[in-house]
KETIMI-842640 format. One line per field, with one value per atom (N, C-alpha, C): residue number from 1; residue in one letter; chain; atom name; x, y, z. Coordinates in steps of 0.1 Angstrom, whole numbers. Atoms other than C-alpha are relative to their C-alpha. Layout:
<recs>
resi	c(NUM	...)
resn	c(a	...)
chain	c(A	...)
name	c(CA	...)
east	c(X	...)
north	c(Y	...)
up	c(Z	...)
</recs>
This chain:
<recs>
resi	c(1	1	1	2	2	2	3	3	3	4	4	4	5	5	5	6	6	6	7	7	7	8	8	8	9	9	9	10	10	10	11	11	11	12	12	12	13	13	13	14	14	14	15	15	15	16	16	16	17	17	17	18	18	18	19	19	19	20	20	20	21	21	21	22	22	22	23	23	23	24	24	24	25	25	25	26	26	26	27	27	27	28	28	28	29	29	29	30	30	30	31	31	31	32	32	32	33	33	33	34	34	34	35	35	35	36	36	36	37	37	37	38	38	38	39	39	39	40	40	40	41	41	41	42	42	42	43	43	43	44	44	44	45	45	45	46	46	46	47	47	47	48	48	48	49	49	49	50	50	50	51	51	51	52	52	52	53	53	53	54	54	54	55	55	55	56	56	56	57	57	57	58	58	58	59	59	59	60	60	60	61	61	61	62	62	62	63	63	63	64	64	64	65	65	65	66	66	66	67	67	67	68	68	68	69	69	69	70	70	70	71	71	71	72	72	72	73	73	73	74	74	74	75	75	75	76	76	76	77	77	77	78	78	78	79	79	79	80	80	80	81	81	81	82	82	82	83	83	83	84	84	84	85	85	85	86	86	86	87	87	87	88	88	88	89	89	89	90	90	90	91	91	91	92	92	92	93	93	93	94	94	94	95	95	95	96	96	96	97	97	97	98	98	98	99	99	99	100	100	100	101	101	101	102	102	102	103	103	103	104	104	104	105	105	105	106	106	106	107	107	107	108	108	108	109	109	109	110	110	110	111	111	111	112	112	112	113	113	113	114	114	114	115	115	115	116	116	116	117	117	117	118	118	118	119	119	119	120	120	120	121	121	121	122	122	122	123	123	123	124	124	124	125	125	125	126	126	126	127	127	127	128	128	128	129	129	129	130	130	130	131	131	131	132	132	132	133	133	133	134	134	134	135	135	135	136	136	136	137	137	137	138	138	138	139	139	139	140	140	140	141	141	141	142	142	142	143	143	143	144	144	144	145	145	145	146	146	146	147	147	147	148	148	148	149	149	149	150	150	150	151	151	151	152	152	152	153	153	153	154	154	154	155	155	155	156	156	156	157	157	157	158	158	158	159	159	159	160	160	160	161	161	161	162	162	162	163	163	163	164	164	164	165	165	165	166	166	166	167	167	167	168	168	168	169	169	169	170	170	170	171	171	171	172	172	172	173	173	173	174	174	174	175	175	175	176	176	176	177	177	177	178	178	178	179	179	179	180	180	180	181	181	181	182	182	182	183	183	183	184	184	184	185	185	185	186	186	186	187	187	187	188	188	188	189	189	189	190	190	190	191	191	191	192	192	192	193	193	193	194	194	194	195	195	195	196	196	196	197	197	197	198	198	198	199	199	199	200	200	200	201	201	201	202	202	202	203	203	203	204	204	204	205	205	205	206	206	206	207	207	207	208	208	208	209	209	209	210	210	210	211	211	211	212	212	212	213	213	213	214	214	214	215	215	215	216	216	216	217	217	217	218	218	218	219	219	219	220	220	220	221	221	221	222	222	222	223	223	223	224	224	224	225	225	225	226	226	226	227	227	227	228	228	228	229	229	229	230	230	230	231	231	231	232	232	232	233	233	233	234	234	234	235	235	235	236	236	236	237	237	237	238	238	238	239	239	239	240	240	240	241	241	241	242	242	242	243	243	243	244	244	244	245	245	245	246	246	246	247	247	247	248	248	248	249	249	249	250	250	250	251	251	251	252	252	252	253	253	253	254	254	254	255	255	255	256	256	256	257	257	257	258	258	258	259	259	259	260	260	260	261	261	261	262	262	262	263	263	263	264	264	264	265	265	265	266	266	266	267	267	267	268	268	268	269	269	269	270	270	270	271	271	271	272	272	272	273	273	273	274	274	274	275	275	275	276	276	276	277	277	277	278	278	278	279	279	279	280	280	280	281	281	281	282	282	282	283	283	283	284	284	284	285	285	285	286	286	286	287	287	287	288	288	288	289	289	289	290	290	290)
resn	c(m	m	m	f	f	f	i	i	i	l	l	l	f	f	f	f	f	f	a	a	a	a	a	a	l	l	l	l	l	l	c	c	c	a	a	a	a	a	a	c	c	c	d	d	d	a	a	a	p	p	p	a	a	a	t	t	t	l	l	l	n	n	n	d	d	d	v	v	v	a	a	a	d	d	d	g	g	g	d	d	d	d	d	d	v	v	v	v	v	v	e	e	e	e	e	e	i	i	i	a	a	a	t	t	t	k	k	k	s	s	s	k	k	k	k	k	k	f	f	f	t	t	t	f	f	f	t	t	t	v	v	v	k	k	k	g	g	g	d	d	d	f	f	f	a	a	a	a	a	a	p	p	p	t	t	t	f	f	f	s	s	s	r	r	r	g	g	g	y	y	y	l	l	l	s	s	s	a	a	a	d	d	d	g	g	g	k	k	k	e	e	e	m	m	m	t	t	t	d	d	d	l	l	l	w	w	w	v	v	v	f	f	f	d	d	d	y	y	y	v	v	v	d	d	d	g	g	g	v	v	v	c	c	c	v	v	v	q	q	q	q	q	q	l	l	l	h	h	h	q	q	q	s	s	s	d	d	d	t	t	t	d	d	d	e	e	e	d	d	d	w	w	w	g	g	g	k	k	k	p	p	p	k	k	k	m	m	m	s	s	s	l	l	l	t	t	t	l	l	l	g	g	g	n	n	n	h	h	h	s	s	s	v	v	v	y	y	y	f	f	f	v	v	v	a	a	a	s	s	s	r	r	r	g	g	g	a	a	a	g	g	g	a	a	a	v	v	v	v	v	v	d	d	d	m	m	m	t	t	t	n	n	n	h	h	h	c	c	c	i	i	i	t	t	t	w	w	w	s	s	s	s	s	s	v	v	v	r	r	r	d	d	d	t	t	t	f	f	f	w	w	w	k	k	k	n	n	n	y	y	y	v	v	v	v	v	v	e	e	e	v	v	v	k	k	k	s	s	s	s	s	s	s	s	s	n	n	n	g	g	g	n	n	n	r	r	r	a	a	a	v	v	v	t	t	t	l	l	l	d	d	d	r	r	r	v	v	v	v	v	v	t	t	t	k	k	k	l	l	l	k	k	k	v	v	v	t	t	t	v	v	v	d	d	d	d	d	d	e	e	e	v	v	v	p	p	p	s	s	s	g	g	g	c	c	c	a	a	a	h	h	h	l	l	l	l	l	l	i	i	i	k	k	k	p	p	p	g	g	g	t	t	t	w	w	w	y	y	y	y	y	y	g	g	g	i	i	i	d	d	d	f	f	f	v	v	v	s	s	s	g	g	g	a	a	a	p	p	p	t	t	t	a	a	a	s	s	s	n	n	n	d	d	d	n	n	n	a	a	a	i	i	i	s	s	s	m	m	m	d	d	d	v	v	v	p	p	p	a	a	a	n	n	n	y	y	y	v	v	v	g	g	g	t	t	t	d	d	d	g	g	g	m	m	m	l	l	l	s	s	s	g	g	g	s	s	s	v	v	v	f	f	f	s	s	s	i	i	i	s	s	s	g	g	g	a	a	a	d	d	d	e	e	e	w	w	w	n	n	n	t	t	t	d	d	d	v	v	v	v	v	v	l	l	l	s	s	s	a	a	a	t	t	t	d	d	d	a	a	a	n	n	n	g	g	g	e	e	e	a	a	a	l	l	l	g	g	g	g	g	g	a	a	a	s	s	s	i	i	i	t	t	t	a	a	a	a	a	a	p	p	p	m	m	m	k	k	k	r	r	r	n	n	n	r	r	r	v	v	v	t	t	t	q	q	q	y	y	y	d	d	d	g	g	g	c	c	c	l	l	l	f	f	f	s	s	s	s	s	s	p	p	p	e	e	e	d	d	d	m	m	m	d	d	d	v	v	v	s	s	s	l	l	l	a	a	a	g	g	g	d	d	d	w	w	w	d	d	d	a	a	a	p	p	p	i	i	i	t	t	t	g	g	g	k	k	k	w	w	w)
chain	c(A	A	A	A	A	A	A	A	A	A	A	A	A	A	A	A	A	A	A	A	A	A	A	A	A	A	A	A	A	A	A	A	A	A	A	A	A	A	A	A	A	A	A	A	A	A	A	A	A	A	A	A	A	A	A	A	A	A	A	A	A	A	A	A	A	A	A	A	A	A	A	A	A	A	A	A	A	A	A	A	A	A	A	A	A	A	A	A	A	A	A	A	A	A	A	A	A	A	A	A	A	A	A	A	A	A	A	A	A	A	A	A	A	A	A	A	A	A	A	A	A	A	A	A	A	A	A	A	A	A	A	A	A	A	A	A	A	A	A	A	A	A	A	A	A	A	A	A	A	A	A	A	A	A	A	A	A	A	A	A	A	A	A	A	A	A	A	A	A	A	A	A	A	A	A	A	A	A	A	A	A	A	A	A	A	A	A	A	A	A	A	A	A	A	A	A	A	A	A	A	A	A	A	A	A	A	A	A	A	A	A	A	A	A	A	A	A	A	A	A	A	A	A	A	A	A	A	A	A	A	A	A	A	A	A	A	A	A	A	A	A	A	A	A	A	A	A	A	A	A	A	A	A	A	A	A	A	A	A	A	A	A	A	A	A	A	A	A	A	A	A	A	A	A	A	A	A	A	A	A	A	A	A	A	A	A	A	A	A	A	A	A	A	A	A	A	A	A	A	A	A	A	A	A	A	A	A	A	A	A	A	A	A	A	A	A	A	A	A	A	A	A	A	A	A	A	A	A	A	A	A	A	A	A	A	A	A	A	A	A	A	A	A	A	A	A	A	A	A	A	A	A	A	A	A	A	A	A	A	A	A	A	A	A	A	A	A	A	A	A	A	A	A	A	A	A	A	A	A	A	A	A	A	A	A	A	A	A	A	A	A	A	A	A	A	A	A	A	A	A	A	A	A	A	A	A	A	A	A	A	A	A	A	A	A	A	A	A	A	A	A	A	A	A	A	A	A	A	A	A	A	A	A	A	A	A	A	A	A	A	A	A	A	A	A	A	A	A	A	A	A	A	A	A	A	A	A	A	A	A	A	A	A	A	A	A	A	A	A	A	A	A	A	A	A	A	A	A	A	A	A	A	A	A	A	A	A	A	A	A	A	A	A	A	A	A	A	A	A	A	A	A	A	A	A	A	A	A	A	A	A	A	A	A	A	A	A	A	A	A	A	A	A	A	A	A	A	A	A	A	A	A	A	A	A	A	A	A	A	A	A	A	A	A	A	A	A	A	A	A	A	A	A	A	A	A	A	A	A	A	A	A	A	A	A	A	A	A	A	A	A	A	A	A	A	A	A	A	A	A	A	A	A	A	A	A	A	A	A	A	A	A	A	A	A	A	A	A	A	A	A	A	A	A	A	A	A	A	A	A	A	A	A	A	A	A	A	A	A	A	A	A	A	A	A	A	A	A	A	A	A	A	A	A	A	A	A	A	A	A	A	A	A	A	A	A	A	A	A	A	A	A	A	A	A	A	A	A	A	A	A	A	A	A	A	A	A	A	A	A	A	A	A	A	A	A	A	A	A	A	A	A	A	A	A	A	A	A	A	A	A	A	A	A	A	A	A	A	A	A	A	A	A	A	A	A	A	A	A	A	A	A	A	A	A	A	A	A	A	A	A	A	A	A	A	A	A	A	A	A	A	A	A	A	A	A	A	A	A	A	A	A	A	A	A	A	A	A	A	A	A	A	A	A	A	A	A	A	A	A	A	A	A	A	A	A	A	A	A	A	A	A	A	A	A	A	A	A	A	A	A	A	A	A	A	A	A	A	A	A	A	A	A	A	A	A	A	A	A	A	A	A	A	A	A	A	A	A	A	A	A	A	A	A	A	A	A	A	A	A	A	A	A	A	A	A	A	A	A	A	A	A	A	A	A	A	A	A	A	A	A	A	A	A	A	A	A	A	A	A	A	A	A	A	A	A	A	A	A	A	A	A	A	A	A	A	A	A	A	A)
name	c(N	CA	C	N	CA	C	N	CA	C	N	CA	C	N	CA	C	N	CA	C	N	CA	C	N	CA	C	N	CA	C	N	CA	C	N	CA	C	N	CA	C	N	CA	C	N	CA	C	N	CA	C	N	CA	C	N	CA	C	N	CA	C	N	CA	C	N	CA	C	N	CA	C	N	CA	C	N	CA	C	N	CA	C	N	CA	C	N	CA	C	N	CA	C	N	CA	C	N	CA	C	N	CA	C	N	CA	C	N	CA	C	N	CA	C	N	CA	C	N	CA	C	N	CA	C	N	CA	C	N	CA	C	N	CA	C	N	CA	C	N	CA	C	N	CA	C	N	CA	C	N	CA	C	N	CA	C	N	CA	C	N	CA	C	N	CA	C	N	CA	C	N	CA	C	N	CA	C	N	CA	C	N	CA	C	N	CA	C	N	CA	C	N	CA	C	N	CA	C	N	CA	C	N	CA	C	N	CA	C	N	CA	C	N	CA	C	N	CA	C	N	CA	C	N	CA	C	N	CA	C	N	CA	C	N	CA	C	N	CA	C	N	CA	C	N	CA	C	N	CA	C	N	CA	C	N	CA	C	N	CA	C	N	CA	C	N	CA	C	N	CA	C	N	CA	C	N	CA	C	N	CA	C	N	CA	C	N	CA	C	N	CA	C	N	CA	C	N	CA	C	N	CA	C	N	CA	C	N	CA	C	N	CA	C	N	CA	C	N	CA	C	N	CA	C	N	CA	C	N	CA	C	N	CA	C	N	CA	C	N	CA	C	N	CA	C	N	CA	C	N	CA	C	N	CA	C	N	CA	C	N	CA	C	N	CA	C	N	CA	C	N	CA	C	N	CA	C	N	CA	C	N	CA	C	N	CA	C	N	CA	C	N	CA	C	N	CA	C	N	CA	C	N	CA	C	N	CA	C	N	CA	C	N	CA	C	N	CA	C	N	CA	C	N	CA	C	N	CA	C	N	CA	C	N	CA	C	N	CA	C	N	CA	C	N	CA	C	N	CA	C	N	CA	C	N	CA	C	N	CA	C	N	CA	C	N	CA	C	N	CA	C	N	CA	C	N	CA	C	N	CA	C	N	CA	C	N	CA	C	N	CA	C	N	CA	C	N	CA	C	N	CA	C	N	CA	C	N	CA	C	N	CA	C	N	CA	C	N	CA	C	N	CA	C	N	CA	C	N	CA	C	N	CA	C	N	CA	C	N	CA	C	N	CA	C	N	CA	C	N	CA	C	N	CA	C	N	CA	C	N	CA	C	N	CA	C	N	CA	C	N	CA	C	N	CA	C	N	CA	C	N	CA	C	N	CA	C	N	CA	C	N	CA	C	N	CA	C	N	CA	C	N	CA	C	N	CA	C	N	CA	C	N	CA	C	N	CA	C	N	CA	C	N	CA	C	N	CA	C	N	CA	C	N	CA	C	N	CA	C	N	CA	C	N	CA	C	N	CA	C	N	CA	C	N	CA	C	N	CA	C	N	CA	C	N	CA	C	N	CA	C	N	CA	C	N	CA	C	N	CA	C	N	CA	C	N	CA	C	N	CA	C	N	CA	C	N	CA	C	N	CA	C	N	CA	C	N	CA	C	N	CA	C	N	CA	C	N	CA	C	N	CA	C	N	CA	C	N	CA	C	N	CA	C	N	CA	C	N	CA	C	N	CA	C	N	CA	C	N	CA	C	N	CA	C	N	CA	C	N	CA	C	N	CA	C	N	CA	C	N	CA	C	N	CA	C	N	CA	C	N	CA	C	N	CA	C	N	CA	C	N	CA	C	N	CA	C	N	CA	C	N	CA	C	N	CA	C	N	CA	C	N	CA	C	N	CA	C	N	CA	C	N	CA	C	N	CA	C	N	CA	C	N	CA	C	N	CA	C	N	CA	C	N	CA	C	N	CA	C	N	CA	C	N	CA	C	N	CA	C	N	CA	C	N	CA	C	N	CA	C	N	CA	C	N	CA	C	N	CA	C	N	CA	C	N	CA	C	N	CA	C	N	CA	C	N	CA	C	N	CA	C	N	CA	C	N	CA	C	N	CA	C	N	CA	C	N	CA	C	N	CA	C	N	CA	C	N	CA	C	N	CA	C	N	CA	C	N	CA	C	N	CA	C	N	CA	C	N	CA	C	N	CA	C	N	CA	C	N	CA	C	N	CA	C	N	CA	C	N	CA	C	N	CA	C	N	CA	C	N	CA	C	N	CA	C	N	CA	C	N	CA	C	N	CA	C	N	CA	C	N	CA	C	N	CA	C	N	CA	C	N	CA	C)
east	c(6	755	-13	16	724	-7	7	712	-7	0	718	-11	9	700	-19	14	670	-11	7	661	2	0	669	-19	13	636	-8	11	617	-2	-1	624	-15	4	615	-18	14	576	-4	5	570	-3	2	575	-7	13	554	-14	8	523	-13	7	492	-13	8	470	-13	8	437	-4	-4	447	5	-6	463	-13	9	430	-9	2	417	-13	16	381	-7	2	378	-11	8	354	7	-5	373	-6	8	366	-11	15	331	0	9	324	2	-7	343	-10	11	319	-9	14	290	-7	6	292	6	-3	299	-9	14	272	5	-3	265	-9	12	246	-10	15	210	-5	11	192	-9	12	155	-10	11	136	-15	19	101	-11	9	75	-9	14	39	-8	17	5	4	-3	22	2	-3	19	14	-16	52	4	-5	68	1	1	60	8	-5	79	4	-5	100	-8	10	71	-8	13	49	2	-5	69	-11	6	49	-18	17	9	-6	7	-18	-16	15	-52	2	1	-38	1	-1	-31	10	-13	2	-3	-2	11	6	-9	18	13	-7	39	3	-7	62	11	-6	76	5	-9	105	7	-6	112	5	-12	141	7	2	138	15	-10	168	-6	9	155	-7	13	124	0	2	135	1	-5	135	11	-13	166	2	-4	159	-11	12	132	-1	-7	126	-13	11	98	2	4	95	-14	17	65	4	2	59	10	-6	77	16	-15	114	5	-9	141	4	-5	147	-12	12	112	-2	1	104	12	-11	141	9	-6	148	15	-19	187	3	-5	197	6	-12	228	-7	7	217	13	-9	244	1	0	257	-10	8	233	-12	14	196	-9	7	168	-13	13	133	-2	3	125	-14	13	91	-6	5	75	-14	15	41	5	9	30	-10	13	2	-8	6	-20	-11	11	-44	5	0	-47	-5	-1	-41	5	-2	-20	11	-9	-5	8	-9	28	0	-2	25	11	-18	63	-6	7	48	-6	6	25	1	-3	40	-15	8	11	0	4	-3	-13	9	-35	-5	4	-53	-15	15	-81	-8	10	-94	10	-7	-80	1	-2	-66	3	-10	-48	10	-14	-19	6	-7	7	11	-15	29	9	-9	59	10	-12	83	10	-5	112	13	-12	141	8	-18	178	7	-9	203	18	-12	234	13	-17	270	9	-11	302	-5	0	297	-13	14	256	1	5	245	-2	12	231	-9	9	207	-12	13	173	-7	13	140	-8	11	110	-18	10	77	-11	10	50	-14	9	15	-8	11	-19	-6	4	-33	-13	11	-64	-17	16	-102	-7	11	-127	-11	13	-167	-4	12	-185	-10	16	-219	-6	6	-239	-15	17	-273	-8	8	-298	-11	11	-325	0	0	-330	3	-5	-310	-9	7	-338	13	-6	-330	2	-2	-313	7	-10	-295	18	-11	-261	15	-6	-245	-4	5	-242	11	-9	-230	-3	-4	-215	2	-4	-217	3	-5	-198	-1	0	-203	12	-17	-165	5	-10	-141	16	-16	-100	10	-10	-82	17	-11	-51	6	-8	-20	12	-10	1	13	-10	33	7	-8	50	-7	10	21	-5	6	5	-20	15	-29	-5	7	-54	-6	6	-65	-9	13	-85	-13	15	-120	-7	14	-147	-11	13	-182	-4	8	-181	-4	5	-203	14	-5	-180	-7	10	-196	6	-3	-194	-5	7	-204	-4	6	-227	2	3	-226	-8	14	-252	-5	3	-250	-5	7	-260	-15	12	-293	-9	4	-317	4	-9	-292	-10	9	-302	10	-15	-270	13	-13	-247	12	-8	-241	5	-8	-215	9	-14	-189	6	-14	-156	2	-7	-145	10	-2	-117	4	-1	-107	15	-7	-73	-8	12	-82	14	-9	-61	-6	-4	-58	-14	8	-87	-17	13	-125	-7	5	-147	-11	14	-183	-2	7	-199	-12	11	-233	7	-3	-233	-13	8	-258	3	-2	-264	-13	10	-284	9	-1	-286	-9	3	-290	-2	-1	-298	12	-6	-276	3	4	-290	0	-4	-284	-16	13	-324	1	0	-325	-11	7	-336	-6	1	-333	11	-7	-318	4	1	-310	11	-4	-290	4	-6	-266	2	-2	-264	12	-11	-231	12	-7	-209	12	-14	-176	8	-13	-146	12	-10	-112	8	-14	-76	-2	2	-73	-8	12	-103	-15	9	-131	-15	15	-171	-4	8	-196	-10	18	-234	-7	9	-258	-16	14	-294	-4	5	-322	1	-4	-317	-13	12	-344	-14	14	-374	-2	6	-389	1	6	-388	-10	12	-424	2	-4	-418	8	-9	-397	-12	-1	-402	0	-9	-402	1	-5	-384	7	-9	-363	15	-12	-326	5	-1	-320	12	-18	-278	-4	-3	-269	16	-18	-234	1	-4	-212	-2	5	-215	14	-10	-197	5	1	-184	15	1	-175	6	-4	-162	-13	3	-183	-2)
north	c(3	6	-2	4	-11	15	-9	26	5	-8	39	-7	9	2	2	-1	10	14	-13	45	-4	-2	38	-9	10	7	11	-13	39	11	-7	61	-8	6	32	1	0	29	8	-18	65	2	1	65	-5	11	33	6	-7	41	-9	3	38	-15	13	1	0	-1	-4	2	-1	-12	10	-11	17	13	-7	38	2	4	45	-6	5	38	-3	2	33	8	-8	61	4	-5	72	-12	10	36	-2	5	32	10	-5	66	-4	6	51	-12	18	15	11	-5	37	9	-7	58	-6	4	32	-7	-1	25	-13	11	-5	6	0	3	-11	12	-15	7	-5	-16	-9	14	-35	2	8	-51	0	3	-42	-9	10	-74	3	-4	-78	-11	1	-89	4	-9	-76	-7	8	-85	-4	2	-99	14	-14	-70	-7	1	-65	12	-14	-32	6	-11	-10	3	-10	12	-10	10	-19	-1	7	-32	-5	-5	-20	-1	-4	-28	-10	10	-48	-1	1	-60	6	-10	-40	12	-14	-10	2	-3	8	6	-7	20	14	-19	60	-3	-5	61	-11	8	41	6	-4	50	-9	10	37	10	-1	43	-15	8	35	5	-7	34	-12	5	22	4	-1	14	6	0	28	16	-9	60	3	-6	73	6	-11	80	4	-9	87	-8	3	80	3	-4	77	4	1	84	0	-3	75	2	-4	82	-11	8	60	6	-11	91	-5	3	81	-13	5	66	-16	13	39	-5	1	35	-20	9	5	-14	3	-2	12	-8	19	1	-4	31	6	-9	35	-5	0	37	-4	2	17	-1	-2	22	-16	13	-11	2	2	-27	-4	5	-35	12	-11	-18	-7	5	-21	11	-6	-11	0	5	-2	8	-2	-3	4	-2	13	-2	-3	14	-3	-5	27	7	-8	40	15	-5	60	17	-11	97	10	-9	130	-5	4	111	14	-4	130	-1	11	117	8	-3	125	-9	3	119	-3	0	121	-9	9	98	-13	12	76	-8	4	75	8	-2	80	-1	0	90	8	-4	95	2	-4	115	-14	14	84	-16	13	48	-8	10	26	-9	12	-5	3	-4	-3	-15	6	-23	7	-5	-25	-12	10	-44	7	-1	-44	-9	5	-54	6	-6	-60	-11	2	-63	3	-4	-67	2	-5	-49	-2	-2	-60	6	-2	-52	-7	6	-83	-5	5	-80	3	1	-86	16	-20	-46	-6	2	-63	-11	4	-74	1	2	-87	3	-1	-74	-4	2	-87	6	-4	-65	-6	10	-78	14	-9	-62	6	0	-41	9	-9	-25	-18	10	-45	4	-7	-37	-6	3	-33	2	-4	-39	1	-2	-33	2	-1	-39	3	-2	-25	-7	5	-51	10	-5	-30	13	-9	-6	17	-12	28	11	-12	59	12	-8	86	8	-13	117	-7	5	92	4	-9	110	-3	3	99	-15	7	71	-1	-3	72	-15	4	50	4	-8	57	-12	10	32	5	-8	36	-1	3	26	-1	-3	34	8	-5	35	10	-9	62	6	-3	60	-14	10	33	7	-7	34	-11	8	20	-5	11	9	-12	12	-13	-4	7	-16	1	1	-11	14	-13	11	12	-14	47	10	-18	79	-7	6	62	10	-10	85	-4	5	78	10	-8	102	-10	6	92	-2	-3	85	-2	-3	96	-2	3	80	9	-1	96	-12	5	77	3	0	77	-2	-2	87	-15	10	55	-10	7	36	-5	0	49	-8	14	20	-16	15	-8	-5	9	-33	-14	16	-54	7	-8	-30	7	-10	-5	-1	6	-12	11	-10	4	-5	6	-4	12	-8	13	-6	12	1	9	-6	9	-9	3	6	-15	13	-31	-8	9	-51	-12	15	-88	-7	3	-94	3	-6	-94	5	-14	-64	5	0	-55	16	-8	-22	0	1	-12	12	-7	4	6	-7	32	2	1	29	13	-6	59	9	-7	75	13	-15	113	1	-5	131	13	-5	157	14	-7	182	-4	2	163	-9	6	146	-13	15	112	-8	4	86	-15	10	58	-5	3	39	-13	12	10	-4	4	-3	-15	13	-32	1	3	-43	-11	8	-57	-6	8	-65	2	3	-83	4	-2	-68	-11	6	-83	6	-1	-75	-7	6	-84	-13	6	-96	11	-7	-85	-2	3	-80	4	-1	-82	1	-2	-71	3	-7	-71	0	0	-59	16	-15	-31	11	-11	2	14	-12	24	-11	7	-2	-10	11	-22	-17	12	-61	-4	-1	-60	3	-1	-48	-8	7	-72	-14	9	-108	-13	15	-141	-8	11	-164	-6	8	-191	-3	3	-191	-13	11	-227	-5	3	-230	4	5	-236	13	-7	-213	-7	10	-228	-3	2	-245	1	0	-242	-12	15	-274	4	-4	-278	-17	13	-307	0	4	-317	-10)
up	c(11	275	-1	2	286	6	-5	298	-13	11	261	-8	6	250	5	-1	269	-3	7	258	-15	16	220	0	-2	231	1	-2	243	-15	18	212	-9	7	195	-2	-8	212	-2	-2	210	-15	14	169	-7	9	160	4	-2	147	11	-9	171	-5	2	170	7	-6	177	19	-15	212	6	-10	220	0	-4	218	10	-19	254	-2	3	245	-11	10	210	-2	7	202	-14	15	168	-8	6	159	-4	-1	166	-11	11	150	-14	14	117	-3	2	120	-3	0	124	-13	7	92	-14	13	70	-7	5	46	-10	10	18	-8	5	-11	-5	0	-18	-11	14	-52	-1	-3	-44	-10	13	-75	9	-10	-59	-15	3	-68	7	-8	-58	-13	7	-73	-15	12	-106	-13	11	-142	-5	5	-156	-11	10	-172	-18	13	-208	-12	8	-217	14	-12	-193	12	-12	-178	3	-2	-175	12	-12	-145	15	-10	-115	-5	1	-126	1	-9	-114	-5	8	-129	-15	10	-162	2	-2	-146	10	-3	-138	14	-13	-99	-4	3	-101	12	-16	-64	5	-14	-44	9	-6	-18	14	-6	6	9	-13	42	8	-10	62	12	-12	96	4	-10	123	13	-13	159	4	-3	154	-4	-2	141	-19	16	101	-5	5	90	-15	10	54	-11	7	27	-16	13	-13	-6	8	-34	-17	10	-69	-6	8	-96	-16	12	-127	-13	14	-151	5	-1	-133	-6	1	-147	4	-5	-124	7	-4	-118	5	-2	-96	8	-5	-84	5	-11	-58	0	-7	-45	13	-9	-13	4	-7	11	12	-13	43	10	-15	73	0	-7	90	7	-14	113	-3	2	115	-4	5	93	-1	4	88	-14	15	50	-3	3	45	-13	12	9	1	2	-2	-16	17	-42	4	5	-54	-8	9	-79	3	-7	-55	-9	1	-57	6	-8	-42	14	-9	-17	10	-7	13	14	-4	32	21	-11	72	5	-7	88	14	-13	124	0	-6	124	-11	7	98	-4	5	77	-13	14	38	-1	-4	36	-19	13	-3	3	7	-18	-3	3	-36	0	-1	-26	-12	8	-54	3	-6	-57	8	-5	-36	13	-5	-20	11	-13	11	6	-4	26	10	-11	60	-6	4	45	11	-9	77	-9	7	66	11	-4	83	-12	13	63	11	-2	70	-15	9	49	-10	9	33	-5	5	22	-13	20	-14	-2	2	-22	-12	7	-49	8	-9	-30	-9	3	-43	8	-15	-22	-6	2	-26	8	-4	-20	5	-2	-6	-4	2	-15	12	-11	13	-3	2	-1	-2	2	-4	-13	11	-34	3	3	-33	-17	10	-62	-8	1	-69	-17	13	-101	-2	-1	-110	-8	9	-125	-7	4	-132	-9	12	-161	3	-4	-159	-7	7	-165	-8	7	-186	10	-7	-167	13	-9	-146	-2	6	-143	11	-8	-108	6	-3	-91	12	-14	-52	10	-8	-31	14	-15	8	10	-12	33	11	-11	68	5	-2	70	-9	14	46	5	-7	53	-16	8	32	4	-6	51	0	-7	59	7	-6	86	-6	10	67	9	-6	93	9	-3	107	-10	9	79	-1	-8	100	-8	2	82	5	-8	88	-9	6	84	-7	8	80	3	5	68	-7	8	57	-15	13	26	-14	14	-5	-9	15	-35	-9	15	-69	-14	14	-102	-11	6	-128	-11	6	-153	-13	14	-190	-8	10	-214	-5	3	-228	6	-7	-200	2	1	-204	-7	9	-212	2	0	-203	13	-13	-171	-3	-5	-156	-3	4	-171	7	-15	-143	7	-11	-121	6	-6	-99	13	-12	-79	6	-6	-48	6	-8	-29	11	-16	10	5	-11	28	11	-5	46	13	-7	73	-2	5	70	8	-12	100	-12	10	78	8	-7	88	-7	9	80	-1	-3	70	-9	9	58	-9	14	26	-1	4	12	-15	10	-24	-6	3	-44	-18	15	-79	0	-4	-83	-26	13	-119	0	-2	-127	11	-9	-104	15	-14	-75	7	-4	-75	-4	-3	-62	-12	12	-92	7	-13	-64	5	-12	-37	7	-4	-18	11	-14	13	2	-8	22	14	-18	60	-5	1	67	-6	10	40	0	-5	49	-12	4	39	3	-3	39	-10	8	26	-15	13	-12	-2	-1	-16	-2	9	-38	11	0	-23	-10	7	-50	3	-3	-46	-16	14	-76	6	-1	-71	-8	1	-77	4	-2	-79	-1	2	-93	0	2	-91	9	-9	-60	-5	2	-63	-3	5	-63	-16	17	-102	-6	4	-107	-6	-3	-120	10	-11	-98	-9	4	-99	9	-15	-80	-1	5	-78	5	-8	-72	3	-2	-71	15	-17	-36	2	4	-24	8	-4	-16	19	-9	17	15	-14	54	4	-13	69	15	-8	100	9	-7	125	16	-11	156	11)
</recs>
């Protein structure tokens, strides 16, 4: 009887379902956990105007962003990416399924033109830089994580604005701004500026500006780091055939992320041709302790 009872116990043990502890090395369980994911909807925010209609959500200074990129990195490797344009139905609210674990999700929103994405060097470069925002959003994904997240992006451009004080002559067709250092790309992992060059940026001068003074101005954007940096700038104006009509230069213009640097002056005449006056207002003082 004892032998028959013991044999019955052995058979029952063989027929019982295996538990987690019965798996020799747990490989099957680890693989199952690794494939689990959580759906996320990111609502992108930043220095944008409050939404007044559905297509006007991602706008700054009254101008709509045109592109939004999202890059999902795990352990330094990009595992998925997403691109939206301002014509997409879910514009500004990208959706991604993130696997359980730690993620760095990089966001770039811009209205720049001619964007080229380089995944090898994790950079986006534009032929024409305009207002651009960026964020490294770190998230630990758990099975209990809330899948709705609001992500605030920060502006990563600086802007140089120049205004011509003297009268625009007849035939003036182009205003050229040529910085010595100017950044056309961003490393979307670090947020650092990339792709520097010193190309002249040309802007057309409308015919109705001829004969005006203090009206002609131009603005150019550069990707910028958080620290202040300097660049020399050469300004020039030409006619439709490229013949020079006037010029000026700026030495060591200070540039910084999320800041506008403004200059004005004469482009077509020398200071000796102008009336002499005194500017009696002091600039804001610099204060310190010793």
